[in-house]
N, CA, C and O of each residue as an XYZ file, in Angstrom:
584
protein
N     157.052    111.353     55.892
C     156.048    112.177     56.526
C     155.212    112.850     55.449
O     155.749    113.511     54.561
N     153.946    112.688     55.524
C     153.037    113.290     54.575
C     152.569    114.645     55.098
O     152.234    114.803     56.272
N     152.557    115.605     54.194
C     152.085    116.943     54.550
C     150.739    117.135     53.878
O     150.590    116.896     52.680
N     149.774    117.564     54.649
C     148.446    117.749     54.085
C     148.415    118.965     53.163
O     149.245    119.869     53.261
N     147.446    118.956     52.280
C     147.255    120.071     51.366
C     146.969    121.361     52.140
O     147.418    122.442     51.761
N     146.229    121.224     53.210
C     145.921    122.386     54.055
C     147.198    122.973     54.657
O     147.357    124.192     54.714
N     148.092    122.120     55.099
C     149.359    122.561     55.687
C     150.210    123.285     54.642
O     150.824    124.308     54.943
N     150.247    122.762     53.424
C     150.999    123.401     52.335
C     150.419    124.769     52.032
O     151.162    125.731     51.835
N     149.099    124.865     51.992
C     148.452    126.157     51.730
C     148.789    127.165     52.827
O     149.062    128.329     52.534
N     148.772    126.731     54.076
C     149.117    127.634     55.184
C     150.566    128.111     55.076
O     150.843    129.287     55.316
N     151.480    127.233     54.724
C     152.880    127.624     54.560
C     153.033    128.634     53.436
O     153.787    129.598     53.562
N     152.318    128.417     52.333
C     152.385    129.345     51.202
C     151.829    130.707     51.591
O     152.394    131.735     51.216
N     150.739    130.727     52.331
C     150.166    132.000     52.768
C     151.104    132.745     53.716
O     151.246    133.965     53.628
N     151.736    132.012     54.612
C     152.643    132.651     55.564
C     153.869    133.223     54.865
O     154.426    134.221     55.322
N     154.298    132.613     53.768
C     155.474    133.082     53.033
C     155.153    134.242     52.105
O     156.065    134.921     51.634
N     153.897    134.478     51.838
C     153.508    135.531     50.903
C     153.824    136.908     51.464
O     153.393    137.228     52.572
N     154.585    137.751     50.711
C     154.904    139.089     51.200
C     153.674    139.987     51.286
O     153.685    140.975     52.020
N     152.614    139.660     50.550
C     151.424    140.501     50.590
C     150.664    140.377     51.896
O     149.884    141.263     52.245
N     150.880    139.296     52.619
C     150.132    139.103     53.849
C     150.885    139.581     55.079
O     150.301    139.703     56.156
N     152.148    139.848     54.932
C     152.930    140.317     56.065
C     152.653    141.791     56.314
O     152.391    142.556     55.386
N     152.714    142.164     57.555
C     152.694    143.592     57.851
C     154.003    144.168     57.349
O     155.005    143.459     57.263
N     154.000    145.441     57.019
C     155.205    146.077     56.498
C     156.340    146.044     57.499
O     156.125    145.911     58.703
N     157.536    146.167     56.988
C     158.712    146.185     57.837
C     158.777    147.513     58.569
O     158.541    148.568     57.981
N     159.092    147.456     59.834
C     159.190    148.671     60.630
C     160.632    148.911     61.046
O     161.486    148.030     60.945
N     160.876    150.108     61.507
C     162.192    150.440     62.044
C     161.984    151.338     63.261
O     160.919    151.930     63.440
N     162.991    151.423     64.065
C     162.953    152.337     65.210
C     163.656    153.608     64.794
O     164.803    153.573     64.348
N     162.974    154.732     64.940
C     163.562    156.012     64.567
C     163.670    156.884     65.808
O     162.714    157.027     66.570
N     164.838    157.458     65.995
C     165.049    158.362     67.124
C     164.212    159.611     66.882
O     164.349    160.257     65.844
N     163.349    159.953     67.830
C     162.453    161.077     67.611
C     162.664    162.229     68.578
O     162.237    163.347     68.290
N     163.304    161.999     69.706
C     163.495    163.108     70.641
C     164.711    162.828     71.509
O     164.933    161.708     71.969
N     165.492    163.882     71.716
C     166.649    163.774     72.610
C     166.544    164.895     73.629
O     166.313    166.051     73.276
N     166.713    164.551     74.863
C     166.739    165.562     75.918
C     167.944    166.454     75.691
O     168.986    165.967     75.253
N     167.835    167.739     75.973
C     168.902    168.698     75.729
C     170.239    168.293     76.314
O     171.279    168.565     75.716
N     170.235    167.652     77.466
C     171.494    167.256     78.103
C     171.967    165.876     77.654
O     172.994    165.389     78.127
N     171.225    165.242     76.742
C     171.638    163.957     76.205
C     171.341    162.772     77.089
O     171.771    161.659     76.788
N     170.606    162.984     78.189
C     170.348    161.886     79.116
C     169.165    161.018     78.713
O     169.054    159.882     79.172
N     168.284    161.528     77.867
C     167.087    160.768     77.515
C     166.866    160.796     76.005
O     166.816    161.859     75.386
N     166.739    159.627     75.443
C     166.480    159.488     74.012
C     165.200    158.677     73.867
O     165.005    157.685     74.568
N     164.328    159.100     72.955
C     163.107    158.352     72.692
C     163.135    157.820     71.270
O     163.694    158.439     70.364
N     162.518    156.657     71.094
C     162.422    156.036     69.776
C     160.957    155.774     69.457
O     160.119    155.649     70.349
N     160.680    155.696     68.198
C     159.319    155.438     67.751
C     159.358    154.377     66.658
O     160.205    154.429     65.766
N     158.460    153.436     66.726
C     158.360    152.377     65.725
C     157.537    152.907     64.552
O     156.372    153.266     64.720
N     158.141    152.956     63.370
C     157.455    153.444     62.173
C     157.698    152.465     61.028
O     158.620    151.652     61.082
N     156.876    152.549     60.006
C     157.031    151.696     58.841
C     158.123    152.235     57.923
O     158.330    153.445     57.827
N     158.810    151.330     57.259
C     159.787    151.696     56.250
C     159.046    152.051     54.962
O     158.053    151.407     54.622
N     159.512    153.054     54.256
C     158.862    153.539     53.034
C     158.638    152.434     52.009
O     157.557    152.338     51.429
N     159.640    151.607     51.784
C     159.553    150.580     50.746
C     158.635    149.410     51.108
O     158.350    148.568     50.257
N     158.171    149.346     52.352
C     157.406    148.184     52.795
C     155.948    148.486     53.124
O     155.260    147.639     53.693
N     155.466    149.675     52.775
C     154.047    149.951     52.975
C     153.307    149.726     51.669
O     153.878    149.893     50.591
N     152.062    149.354     51.758
C     151.280    149.045     50.559
C     151.028    150.295     49.750
O     151.189    150.284     48.530
N     150.633    151.375     50.407
C     150.463    152.668     49.743
C     151.486    153.617     50.345
O     151.458    153.885     51.546
N     152.380    154.118     49.526
C     153.454    154.988     50.012
C     152.927    156.403     50.265
O     152.036    156.874     49.559
N     153.482    157.076     51.276
C     153.084    158.469     51.483
C     153.522    159.310     50.287
O     154.533    159.017     49.649
N     152.754    160.356     49.991
C     153.108    161.188     48.840
C     152.820    162.646     49.140
O     151.886    162.984     49.867
N     153.644    163.494     48.563
C     153.436    164.935     48.672
C     152.202    165.279     47.835
O     152.013    164.702     46.764
N     151.361    166.202     48.299
C     150.174    166.555     47.505
C     150.576    167.038     46.113
O     151.310    168.017     45.978
N     150.100    166.362     45.100
C     150.442    166.720     43.720
C     151.594    165.923     43.152
O     151.891    166.042     41.963
N     152.257    165.108     43.966
C     153.324    164.245     43.482
C     154.722    164.836     43.615
O     154.921    165.900     44.203
N     155.690    164.105     43.045
C     157.103    164.485     43.172
C     157.429    165.804     42.474
O     158.293    166.548     42.938
N     156.753    166.101     41.372
C     157.001    167.384     40.700
C     156.644    168.553     41.613
O     157.381    169.535     41.693
N     155.515    168.441     42.298
C     155.085    169.504     43.224
C     156.016    169.574     44.437
O     156.247    170.652     44.985
N     156.546    168.425     44.850
C     157.509    168.413     45.960
C     158.755    169.202     45.577
O     159.228    170.029     46.357
N     159.293    168.953     44.377
C     160.486    169.692     43.944
C     160.171    171.179     43.770
O     161.008    172.029     44.073
N     158.985    171.492     43.291
C     158.573    172.895     43.163
C     158.530    173.550     44.541
O     158.990    174.679     44.707
N     157.980    172.848     45.525
C     157.918    173.369     46.895
C     159.325    173.623     47.436
O     159.595    174.681     48.003
N     160.217    172.648     47.258
C     161.595    172.788     47.748
C     162.273    173.972     47.068
O     162.893    174.797     47.739
N     162.161    174.064     45.754
C     162.811    175.156     45.018
C     162.241    176.518     45.400
O     162.976    177.503     45.464
N     160.954    176.579     45.652
C     160.313    177.846     46.007
C     160.731    178.336     47.399
O     160.887    179.539     47.609
N     160.913    177.412     48.346
C     161.183    177.792     49.732
C     162.657    177.707     50.140
O     163.016    178.100     51.250
N     163.493    177.205     49.263
C     164.920    177.055     49.589
C     165.611    178.415     49.508
O     165.497    179.126     48.510
N     166.325    178.759     50.571
C     167.139    179.976     50.608
C     168.585    179.537     50.803
O     168.964    179.073     51.878
N     169.377    179.688     49.762
C     170.785    179.280     49.828
C     171.486    180.199     50.827
O     171.510    181.409     50.606
N     172.054    179.682     51.911
C     172.760    180.533     52.870
C     173.892    181.308     52.177
O     174.698    180.725     51.452
N     173.940    182.617     52.407
C     174.870    183.498     51.685
C     176.327    183.094     51.864
O     177.087    183.042     50.898
N     176.713    182.809     53.105
C     178.114    182.458     53.361
C     178.506    181.183     52.607
O     179.586    181.107     52.022
N     177.632    180.202     52.627
C     177.917    178.946     51.917
C     177.964    179.178     50.407
O     178.790    178.585     49.713
N     177.093    180.025     49.906
C     177.074    180.339     48.476
C     178.372    181.019     48.061
O     178.968    180.672     47.042
N     178.811    182.005     48.870
C     180.054    182.726     48.559
C     181.268    181.810     48.587
O     182.198    181.987     47.801
N     181.264    180.824     49.496
C     182.385    179.881     49.593
C     182.314    178.797     48.507
O     183.265    178.037     48.324
N     181.195    178.730     47.797
C     181.048    177.708     46.760
C     180.650    176.349     47.298
O     180.824    175.338     46.618
N     180.111    176.310     48.525
C     179.680    175.040     49.112
C     178.398    174.595     48.412
O     177.442    175.363     48.303
N     178.386    173.369     47.945
C     177.186    172.837     47.308
C     177.100    171.345     47.558
O     178.065    170.717     47.995
N     175.930    170.784     47.277
C     175.711    169.355     47.479
C     174.259    169.072     47.796
O     173.402    169.951     47.707
N     173.997    167.829     48.167
C     172.639    167.400     48.497
C     172.589    167.030     49.970
O     173.384    166.221     50.447
N     171.645    167.630     50.686
C     171.433    167.297     52.092
C     170.304    166.273     52.145
O     169.174    166.566     51.754
N     170.611    165.081     52.627
C     169.627    164.009     52.695
C     169.054    163.950     54.100
O     169.791    163.881     55.084
N     167.730    163.977     54.179
C     167.038    163.975     55.467
C     166.068    162.798     55.555
O     165.518    162.344     54.552
N     165.879    162.325     56.773
C     164.836    161.344     57.075
C     163.801    162.059     57.925
O     164.140    162.899     58.759
N     162.550    161.726     57.710
C     161.481    162.303     58.517
C     160.320    161.325     58.552
O     160.289    160.353     57.797
N     159.372    161.589     59.431
C     158.202    160.732     59.554
C     157.004    161.457     58.966
O     156.727    162.606     59.309
N     156.297    160.772     58.074
C     154.980    161.232     57.646
C     153.998    160.472     58.531
O     153.812    159.264     58.382
N     153.374    161.201     59.452
C     152.480    160.595     60.434
C     151.185    160.124     59.783
O     150.918    160.430     58.621
N     150.387    159.381     60.534
C     149.147    158.838     59.990
C     148.138    159.924     59.626
O     147.202    159.664     58.870
N     148.316    161.148     60.156
C     147.447    162.258     59.749
C     148.055    163.060     58.597
O     147.467    164.047     58.154
N     149.232    162.645     58.106
C     149.894    163.306     56.984
C     150.901    164.358     57.386
O     151.661    164.836     56.544
N     150.926    164.728     58.653
C     151.880    165.745     59.092
C     153.307    165.209     59.055
O     153.540    164.008     59.198
N     154.256    166.122     58.861
C     155.672    165.772     58.804
C     156.291    166.101     60.161
O     156.078    167.189     60.697
N     157.059    165.160     60.716
C     157.698    165.396     62.017
C     159.045    164.709     62.077
O     159.397    163.907     61.212
N     159.788    165.041     63.115
C     161.043    164.366     63.451
C     162.036    164.348     62.295
O     162.556    163.295     61.925
N     162.293    165.523     61.731
C     163.225    165.656     60.608
C     164.653    165.527     61.133
O     165.023    166.164     62.119
N     165.446    164.698     60.464
C     166.844    164.481     60.843
C     167.716    164.459     59.596
O     167.328    163.908     58.565
N     168.885    165.055     59.695
C     169.862    164.995     58.606
C     170.582    163.657     58.713
O     171.147    163.329     59.756
N     170.558    162.887     57.626
C     171.291    161.613     57.656
C     172.552    161.677     56.796
O     173.462    160.870     56.983
N     172.619    162.613     55.866
C     173.851    162.869     55.119
C     173.896    164.359     54.827
O     173.201    164.857     53.942
N     174.720    165.057     55.583
C     174.789    166.500     55.456
C     175.917    166.954     54.561
O     176.736    166.162     54.094
N     175.934    168.272     54.333
C     176.969    168.892     53.517
C     177.765    169.869     54.365
O     178.983    169.750     54.498
N     177.061    170.830     54.932
C     177.661    171.884     55.744
C     176.559    172.384     56.664
O     175.388    172.340     56.285
N     176.889    172.853     57.844
C     175.901    173.168     58.873
C     174.772    174.067     58.380
O     173.603    173.768     58.619
N     175.096    175.157     57.700
C     174.037    176.076     57.270
C     173.124    175.443     56.220
O     171.920    175.699     56.216
N     173.686    174.619     55.331
C     172.859    173.930     54.338
C     171.989    172.866     55.003
O     170.828    172.680     54.639
N     172.566    172.174     55.981
C     171.801    171.168     56.722
C     170.609    171.803     57.427
O     169.496    171.280     57.374
N     170.849    172.931     58.087
C     169.770    173.621     58.799
C     168.691    174.106     57.837
O     167.508    174.068     58.173
N     169.073    174.554     56.663
C     168.099    175.016     55.672
C     167.247    173.851     55.173
O     166.039    174.010     54.994
N     167.844    172.701     54.948
C     167.081    171.531     54.497
C     166.063    171.117     55.566
O     164.911    170.822     55.247
N     166.487    171.097     56.819
C     165.575    170.739     57.914
C     164.433    171.748     57.986
O     163.281    171.363     58.183
N     164.739    173.030     57.830
C     163.708    174.072     57.870
C     162.650    173.837     56.786
O     161.453    173.969     57.039
N     163.101    173.490     55.587
C     162.177    173.251     54.479
C     161.246    172.082     54.783
O     160.036    172.188     54.583
N     161.798    170.966     55.265
C     160.954    169.806     55.551
C     159.989    170.078     56.696
O     158.859    169.588     56.681
N     160.413    170.842     57.677
C     159.526    171.146     58.814
C     158.345    172.025     58.419
O     157.302    171.982     59.071
N     158.492    172.820     57.364
C     157.408    173.718     56.972
C     156.480    173.120     55.906
O     155.557    173.789     55.441
N     156.719    171.883     55.527
C     155.904    171.263     54.481
C     154.455    171.105     54.909
O     154.152    170.915     56.087
N     153.559    171.187     53.915
C     152.151    170.901     54.217
C     151.984    169.405     54.467
O     152.899    168.616     54.230
N     150.820    169.034     54.941
C     150.536    167.621     55.200
C     150.624    166.812     53.908
O     150.169    167.246     52.849
N     151.212    165.643     54.021
C     151.321    164.708     52.903
C     150.086    163.810     52.888
O     149.297    163.814     53.833
N     149.926    163.052     51.823
C     148.963    161.960     51.807
C     149.642    160.819     52.559
O     150.708    160.367     52.140
N     149.059    160.341     53.656
C     149.764    159.354     54.489
C     149.919    158.001     53.810
O     149.173    157.649     52.896
N     150.914    157.254     54.286
C     151.082    155.881     53.837
C     150.009    155.013     54.465
O     149.436    155.368     55.495
N     149.741    153.878     53.846
C     148.673    152.999     54.343
C     149.105    151.538     54.316
O     149.817    151.083     53.421
N     148.645    150.831     55.331
C     148.773    149.375     55.399
C     147.386    148.828     55.658
O     146.711    149.271     56.587
N     146.950    147.876     54.857
C     145.619    147.288     54.995
C     144.531    148.360     54.990
O     143.510    148.220     55.665
N     144.753    149.429     54.228
C     143.765    150.496     54.125
C     143.795    151.508     55.261
O     143.070    152.502     55.221
N     144.621    151.269     56.270
C     144.688    152.157     57.430
C     145.923    153.050     57.334
O     147.005    152.565     57.003
N     145.779    154.362     57.620
C     146.956    155.239     57.608
C     147.936    154.856     58.715
O     147.537    154.544     59.838
N     149.224    154.886     58.377
C     150.269    154.513     59.335
C     151.432    155.502     59.232
O     151.619    156.118     58.183
N     152.220    155.664     60.305
C     153.409    156.512     60.224
C     154.503    155.822     59.415
O     154.764    154.631     59.584
N     155.141    156.600     58.525
C     156.139    156.028     57.616
C     157.392    156.901     57.620
O     157.304    158.128     57.581
N     158.553    156.258     57.668
C     159.837    156.951     57.550
C     160.116    157.190     56.072
O     160.111    156.264     55.261
N     160.360    158.457     55.744
C     160.622    158.858     54.364
C     162.011    159.484     54.298
O     162.428    160.166     55.234
N     162.720    159.259     53.212
C     164.033    159.879     53.000
C     163.982    160.673     51.711
O     163.630    160.143     50.657
N     164.334    161.940     51.798
C     164.378    162.833     50.635
C     165.583    163.754     50.770
O     166.135    163.919     51.858
N     165.982    164.347     49.657
C     167.148    165.222     49.653
C     166.777    166.610     49.135
O     165.849    166.773     48.343
N     167.532    167.605     49.606
C     167.411    168.979     49.119
C     168.724    169.312     48.430
O     169.775    169.304     49.071
N     168.683    169.610     47.115
C     169.931    169.953     46.410
C     170.288    171.424     46.575
O     169.413    172.290     46.585
N     171.556    171.689     46.701
C     172.093    173.057     46.716
C     173.173    173.134     45.652
O     174.236    172.531     45.793
N     172.902    173.875     44.587
C     173.857    174.038     43.496
C     173.992    175.508     43.176
O     173.020    176.262     43.227
N     175.204    175.908     42.845
C     175.430    177.303     42.438
C     175.001    177.513     41.008
O     175.114    178.622     40.486
């Protein structure tokens, strides 16, 4: 069976990662208080968007923001509880941060403080696919050390 040059070119284009839309995932975004209703949202994965979302000023400014607004809960500090609280959140196409979730926690008060910090963040520079802003799932951590 002979394959035409045109057919080979089409196969090569289809296999190219640059032409594929980014990989998406379903992220739980809302749960009814009684647990009867859960909503999901299709968002892009951070590693699969052409332009990644970024905190205004970059990662150094992000760490400065976290350090400036982090309040170590007194009880946890006195007990010597420390660690990194890892959260997932969505940077929406307008740059706003929403749907913050703890994916690896340390202790309840530290987890709540990490969520509070991410919820109060200013708008990020949104991620982009094909030049268009898109919602992207981002994972970042807040360190708590004595």
